[in-house]
C-alpha positions as CSV (number, residue, x, y, z in Angstrom):
1,M,-0.7,121.7,-7.5
2,A,1.7,123.9,-5.7
3,V,0.4,122.7,-2.4
4,K,0.7,119.1,-3.4
5,S,4.3,119.7,-4.6
6,R,5.3,121.2,-1.4
7,R,3.8,118.3,0.6
8,A,5.7,115.8,-1.6
9,T,8.9,117.7,-1.0
10,A,8.3,117.8,2.7
11,L,7.7,114.0,2.8
12,L,10.8,113.4,0.8
13,C,12.8,115.5,3.2
14,S,11.4,113.7,6.2
15,A,12.2,110.4,4.7
16,A,15.8,111.5,4.0
17,V,16.2,112.8,7.6
18,A,14.9,109.5,9.0
19,T,17.2,107.5,6.8
20,L,20.2,109.6,7.9
21,A,19.2,109.3,11.5
22,T,18.9,105.5,11.3
23,A,22.3,105.2,9.6
24,A,23.9,107.4,12.3
25,V,22.4,105.3,15.1
26,A,23.3,102.0,13.4
27,R,27.0,102.8,13.1
28,P,27.7,103.3,16.8
29,V,25.7,100.1,17.7
30,H,27.8,98.2,15.1
31,H,30.9,99.7,16.5
32,N,29.9,98.8,20.0
33,R,29.4,95.2,19.0
34,H,33.0,95.0,17.7
35,H,34.3,96.7,20.8
36,V,32.4,94.2,23.1
37,A,33.7,91.3,21.0
38,A,37.3,92.6,21.2
39,T,37.0,93.1,25.0
40,A,35.6,89.7,25.5
41,Q,38.5,88.2,23.4
42,A,41.0,90.2,25.4
43,A,39.5,89.0,28.6
44,V,39.7,85.4,27.5
45,Q,43.3,85.5,26.3
46,P,44.9,86.4,29.7
47,Q,42.9,83.6,31.4
48,T,44.3,81.2,28.8
49,A,47.8,82.5,29.4
50,G,47.3,82.2,33.1
51,A,46.2,78.6,32.7
52,D,49.4,77.9,30.7
53,R,51.5,79.4,33.5
54,D,49.7,77.3,36.1
55,V,50.4,74.2,34.2
56,R,54.0,75.1,33.9
57,Y,54.3,75.9,37.6
58,S,52.5,72.7,38.4
59,F,55.0,70.8,36.2
60,N,57.9,72.5,38.0
61,A,56.4,71.7,41.4
62,T,56.1,68.1,40.3
63,Q,59.7,68.1,39.2
64,G,60.6,69.5,42.6
65,V,58.8,66.8,44.4
66,A,60.3,64.2,42.1
67,A,63.8,65.6,42.8
68,D,63.2,65.7,46.5
69,G,61.9,62.2,46.4
70,G,65.1,61.2,44.6
71,Q,67.2,62.8,47.3
72,S,65.2,61.0,50.0
73,V,65.7,57.7,48.2
74,G,69.4,58.6,47.8
75,R,69.7,59.3,51.6
76,S,67.8,56.1,52.3
77,R,70.1,54.1,50.1
78,R,73.2,55.7,51.7
79,H,71.9,54.9,55.1
80,D,71.2,51.3,54.0
81,R,74.7,51.1,52.5
82,R,76.2,52.2,55.8
83,S,74.1,49.6,57.7
84,I,75.2,46.9,55.3
85,D,78.9,48.0,55.7
86,I,78.6,47.8,59.5
87,A,76.9,44.4,59.3
88,E,79.6,43.1,57.0
89,A,82.3,44.4,59.3
90,R,80.6,42.8,62.2
91,A,80.2,39.5,60.3
92,Q,83.9,39.6,59.3
93,A,85.0,40.3,62.9
94,Q,82.8,37.6,64.2
95,S,83.7,35.0,61.6
96,H,85.6,32.8,64.1
97,S,84.0,29.6,65.3
98,N,83.0,30.8,68.8
99,S,81.4,34.1,67.8
100,A,78.0,35.0,69.4
101,F,75.7,37.8,70.1
102,G,74.6,38.3,73.7
103,G,71.3,39.9,72.7
104,V,69.8,43.3,73.0
105,T,70.5,45.1,76.2
106,S,70.3,48.6,77.7
107,D,73.5,48.1,79.7
108,S,75.8,51.1,78.9
109,L,79.0,49.2,79.2
110,V,77.9,46.6,76.7
111,S,76.5,49.1,74.3
112,E,79.7,51.2,74.4
113,A,81.9,48.2,73.9
114,R,79.9,47.0,70.9
115,K,80.5,50.3,69.1
116,Y,84.0,49.2,68.3
117,I,83.5,45.6,67.1
118,G,85.8,44.9,64.2
119,T,88.2,47.7,65.2
120,N,91.1,48.5,67.5
121,P,90.3,51.9,69.0
122,T,93.3,51.9,71.4
123,G,96.1,52.2,68.8
124,R,98.1,49.6,70.7
125,A,99.7,46.7,68.7
126,S,99.5,44.1,71.5
127,L,98.2,43.4,74.9
128,W,95.4,45.9,74.6
129,C,92.3,44.2,76.0
130,G,92.9,45.9,79.3
131,A,93.4,49.3,77.6
132,F,90.1,48.8,75.7
133,M,88.3,47.9,78.9
134,D,89.7,51.0,80.6
135,M,88.6,53.2,77.7
136,V,85.0,51.8,77.7
137,L,84.7,52.3,81.4
138,K,85.8,55.9,81.3
139,R,83.5,56.6,78.3
140,T,80.5,55.4,80.3
141,G,81.3,57.5,83.3
142,H,83.1,54.9,85.5
143,N,86.5,54.9,87.0
144,G,89.1,53.3,84.8
145,G,90.7,50.0,85.7
146,G,94.1,50.4,84.0
147,N,95.7,48.6,81.1
148,L,96.5,45.2,82.8
149,A,93.8,42.5,82.5
150,R,94.7,40.8,85.7
151,A,94.3,44.0,87.7
152,Y,90.5,43.9,87.1
153,S,90.2,41.0,89.5
154,H,90.5,43.7,92.2
155,Y,88.3,46.3,90.5
156,G,84.8,47.1,91.5
157,Q,82.5,44.7,93.3
158,R,83.0,40.9,93.0
159,V,80.0,38.8,92.0
160,S,79.6,35.1,92.0
161,G,78.6,34.5,88.4
162,P,78.2,36.0,85.0
163,Q,75.6,38.7,84.5
164,V,75.2,41.3,81.7
165,G,77.3,44.3,82.3
166,A,79.8,42.5,84.6
167,I,83.5,42.5,83.8
168,A,84.9,39.0,83.2
169,V,88.5,38.5,84.1
170,M,90.3,35.4,82.9
171,G,93.8,33.9,83.0
172,R,95.9,33.7,79.9
173,H,99.5,33.0,79.2
174,G,101.3,36.3,79.1
175,G,98.9,38.4,81.1
176,G,95.3,37.3,81.0
177,H,92.2,38.7,79.3
178,V,89.3,40.9,80.2
179,G,86.0,42.0,78.7
180,V,82.4,42.8,79.5
181,V,79.6,40.2,79.7
182,S,76.9,40.8,77.1
183,G,74.9,37.5,77.6
184,I,75.1,33.8,78.6
185,D,74.7,30.9,76.1
186,P,72.5,27.9,76.8
187,N,75.4,26.0,78.3
188,G,76.1,28.7,80.9
189,N,79.1,30.1,79.1
190,P,79.5,33.9,79.2
191,I,79.3,35.8,75.9
192,I,81.9,38.6,76.2
193,V,82.8,41.7,74.3
194,S,86.5,42.3,74.5
195,G,89.4,43.9,72.9
196,N,92.4,42.1,71.3
197,H,90.3,39.0,70.4
198,N,92.0,37.8,67.2
199,H,93.5,41.3,67.1
200,T,90.1,43.1,67.1
201,V,87.2,43.9,69.3
202,A,84.8,41.0,69.1
203,E,81.8,39.5,70.9
204,S,82.4,35.8,71.6
205,V,81.6,32.8,73.8
206,Y,84.2,31.9,76.3
207,P,84.3,28.7,78.4
208,A,83.0,29.3,81.9
209,G,86.0,27.5,83.3
210,R,88.4,30.2,82.0
211,I,86.8,33.0,84.0
212,S,88.7,33.7,87.3
213,A,86.5,36.6,88.4
214,Y,83.4,38.6,87.7
215,V,83.2,42.1,88.9
216,L,80.7,45.0,88.6
217,P,82.1,48.4,87.6
218,G,82.9,50.7,90.4
219,G,82.6,54.5,90.6
């Protein structure tokens, strides 16, 4: 009986030890599960926050593109407005009955003279067509011809008829008139850009019979 009692006691002790060991092992494993879950959650949260930031930055970038696009549109509209203003000034300056456009040309004298259509760049109140011609000549690298329209009959090289870039000299009561030929109309009349035409720089058709001389710029 004593032997059996001791065996029973030993078995109970072994069972108790096994139970304690199992509990001890189970607790760290359970703790590790919570730790792993917390780590995984922490790892997910920064990614979500990063995604939120990316969305925000993308939104700001989109706003920046939209703002830049607005500026580009604004610049385009301002450019268009300037173009319209120039066109309106030209139309107003060319509103008289014999206005014309000689056509596109690479001639420097014509191009320079056309820059001032609708204006008076000389600052003179009267008799300034010669002064305008003199200014245009000098700004295109030629020798000036002076302020008197009639003096251009003896300027440069005389040619027999109208041609783009030639200076047309004509008689007019009180001193004559002068300008640069920008084209020829279907009837053979010269189209001329000149100063002091209706008190402004204009591009207009002049009767061929009025022209006393055509000369090419000299110097």
